[in-house]
N, C-alpha and C positions, 0 to 999 in steps of 0.2 A: 731495394725492397719495394719501393712504390712502382718502379717500372715493371717488376714481375707481377705485382698485384693488379696493376691496370691492364697488363697483358692478359691475365687470366680472365678479367671481366670482359675484355673485348672479345675473346674467344667464345665465351659463354653467350654474349649478346649476338654475335654473328651466327651462332648455331640455332637461334630461335627466330620465329617470325614476330612481327610487330603486334603487341597487345593481344597475344594469344591466351585463351583461357586453358587451364589445365592443372593436373596434379603433378607435383615434383617431389624430389627428395634431395636433401643435403647429405651426401653419402661419405662415409669414412673410407679412405683408401687403405687403411691399416687393418681394419676388422671387417669381416664379411657380414653384410646385412645390418651393420651398425649405421643408422641413418635417422634423419628427421624428415617426416612426411608432412607435406602441407599442400594447399591449393591457392590459386591466385587468379584474378581477372587479368593480370598483366605479369606474365612470367619474367620478362626482362627486368622490370622494376623490382620485382620481389627478389630476384637473384642478387641484384646490386644491393638492395637493402640488407639482406642477410650478411654478405661479406663485409659491407661497410660497417655495420653495427658490431660485427665480431672484431674487426680490426681496431675499433674504437673502445672495445671492452664494455659496450652498453647493450648487448643483445638481450632481448626479453627472456629467452630460454637459458636458464642458468646452467643446465646440463651441457648444452651445445657450446656455451661460452667457456665453461670449464675445460671441455675437451680441446677447444681451439687454443686456449691459453697453455695447455700442457704439451700439445703435439705440433702446434704451429699451423700456418695457413695452408701449407701443402698437404695437410692430412685430410682435407675436406674438398669435395667437388660437388657441383650442382648438376642434377640429372632430371630430365623431364620423363615422367612415367607414362603420362597419357594426356593427349589434347582433348578438351571437352568443348562441344559446340553450344550446348544449352546451359546457361548460367544457373538455372534452377537445379541442375543435376550435379553441380560442382562439389558441394559438400558430401553428397551421397557417394560420389566416386572417390573422394578423399577417404571416406570411411571404409570403403571397399578395400583400398590399398593398405590402410592401417590394420585392418583385420587379416590381411594376407600375410603379414609378417608377425614374428614373435614380438609382442609388445615390450617384453623385458629388454630386448636389444635396441629399441628405438629411443631417440632423444625426446620424443613427445612426452609431455607431462600429463595431458588429459587423454584418456582412451576414446572419448567421444569428440568427433570433429565439429559438432554443433554447439557444444557447451563445455564448461569446465566442471561439470558435475562429477563428483567422485575424487576431485583433487583435494588433498588434505594439506592445509597450510601449516608450516612450522610455527612454534611459539614466537620465534624471532620475527617472522613475517607478520603474524597477528599483532605483535607489539608495534611494529612499524606502521601498520595500517591504522591502529588506534591513535598513535601519536600524530600521524598525518591528518586524521579527521578532526582531532581536538585542537590542532594548531590553525588559527584563522588565516595565517599567511601561507599555509601549505598549498601547493598546486592542486592537491586533492579537493580543496574547497574553493578553487578559483571561480567556480560558477555559482557559488552560494550567495544569496542575498543581493546586495548592490553590485556585486561583481558579475552577476548574470546579465548577458546582453538583452534579456527580455525584461529587466527590472524597470518598473514604472511605465512600461508600454501597454497600451490598451489595444486589443484587437478590434478591427472594424467588424461591422455586422456581416459583411460579405465573407470575411475570413472565418468568423465563427460558424456561419452557415456551411462553408466548405468543410470545416472540421467535423461538424455534425453529420453531414452526408457521408463523409469517409468512414466515420465510426459506425454509422448505421449499415453501410455496405459491408463492413467487416463482420458485423454481427449476423447479417443475413447469410454470409458465407461460412459462418461457424468459427470465425477467427476472433475469439474473445481474449481478454486479458488473461495472462497465465495464472493469476491469483483468483480469478472468478470461480466460484463454486468449489474452491479449495478449502477443505475442512482443516481447522487447526488442531494440533495435538493438545492433550491436556497440559503438557509442559509449556507450550506456547501460550495457551490461554492464561495459565497462572502467571507467567512472566509478564504478559500484557496487563493483567490485573494489578500486579505489584507496582509496575511502572506508572500506572494511571491513578493509583490510590493517592488521595490528597491533592490532586490537581484540580483547579477550578478555572472556569472561563472568566475573562475580564468582563467588565460591564459593557465595553465596546463590542466584544465578541458576542455576548448575549443579545445585545440589541441587533447586531447584524443577522444572527440566526433567527431572531423574531421577525425581522423585516422580510427575510426570505420565505418564511412560512405564512405570511399574511395573505389571505385570499385563497389559500390552497384548500380545495374541497375534496374530501374522500368520496370514492364511489360507494354505492349502496353495498356492493359485495365486500369492499374493504371495511366499511363500518360494521357489517355483520360479522366479519372475521374477528374484529377487535372485541365486539360484544361477546362472542362465543368463547374467546380466549380468556376473558375476565370471568365469565360464568363458570368455565370449566377449570379455572386455576385451582391449584392445590390449596386446601384450607389448612391453616396452622393456628396454634393456640399459644399465646404468650404465657410463659410459666410464672410471670410475676403479677400480671393483672387479669389473667384468664380471658383476655379478649381474643375472639376467633375471627379471622378474616383471611383474605388472599395473601399468599406469601410475598407477592411483589410489593404490597403496601406495608407489611408488618416489619420488614427488616430495618426500615429507616427510623421508626419511632418506638419499636418494642424490642423484646429480647434484651440484648446487651445495652440498648439505648432506652429502655423503658424507665419512666420516671418513678415507678414503684419498686424498682430494684434497690435493695438496701444501700449498695455502694454508690448509687446515683443521687441519693438524697442529700445533696450539698449545693451550696450557692454556685460553685464553679461549674458544675454539670448543668444546672438550670440555665445559667448564663450562656453556656456553649450551645445548649439545645435551642434557645431563642435565636441565637445568631445564625444557626443552620437553617432556620425557617426561611422559605423563599420570600416572605413578605417582610423580613426583618429590615428595619430602617426605612421602609417605604411608607409614604403617607397615603391613606386611602383616598381615592378620588371622590368618594361620597361623604368625606368628613365635612361637617358644617352644613350639609344639605338636608332638607326634610324629605323623608320618604313619602312618596305620593302613592297611595293605594288605588288599585283599579276599581272603578265604580261599576256596579251593575244595577239593573232595574227589574223588579219583580213584574211579570206580565199579568198577574192577577190583581194586585192592589196598587201597582204603580210606585211602590216604595223604592227609594234609591239608597245604596249603601255599599260597604266593602264586601268582597266576595265571601269571606269566611263567615261573617254574621248573617248575610242574606241567605246562604245555603241552609242555615240551621232553622230559620223561622219563615222563609218565603219559598217561592218556586213550588216544589211538590209538597212542602209543609205549610204553605200559606193558608190561613184560616178562611180566606175569601175564594179559595180554589173551587170548592164544592157548593158554593152558594149560587 
């Protein structure tokens, strides 16, 4: 068996050049145009990989593996469809050959050579993925947390600068992240809202976010946009206390959370409302200190005092102004 298998591999290897790029197909010798179409930067290595995985029963393509298991190794052969010189054209040429055949006759699972879009996983596959991701010892999570080779490592400033330049260059070429400017569907927004409801940041995370924003100054245009958004925000009225204000501020302390709502007039709600306040449990930095009022001097009589009192009886209202 192994002699025949190795002989087949040697024949295939000798029929191809070293490390040639191209499009190939694993063709059935029993059924016409029944094949798997793929592309590779090294056709020799890819042909060996296909037949070796099939012989071990571990091939990634379940359709091709099932066919091999049923009809045997002699039912398949490796054939080069086209040699490609430019690697950037490799996937495009693979797509051309996939489109040239009836997809229902192919072993290919995805109709698109560049992605798995359109492939529907079975419930069994979904359950396997779910179990694998939830199991901390699974190979699917071997790069998570402390198992990640980058865990605990800090990038040098030169490395960070190199990454920054690379991302800026991609942005100038129009190569942005695939999720950027992508609008979420209402179902995705609702799913995200439900998963985020009730989640709170730890004190450590809050402090880290605060430190990141220290010293950040908005441009005049940014400040103007914020101001206009607040001024033009929709006005709503609480049905329990009749207070009218912007909708962005009312949802937290009014409507279902309004203290005037009959169902909310109990000690448990009042306690929960206090705990939700951003200043709950924090001691004021001004506690125990005496407030120092700003002093001003009247230019007409020379009297000195607090701003509020002085404006009423001095300056333009000073009795010595017109004397």
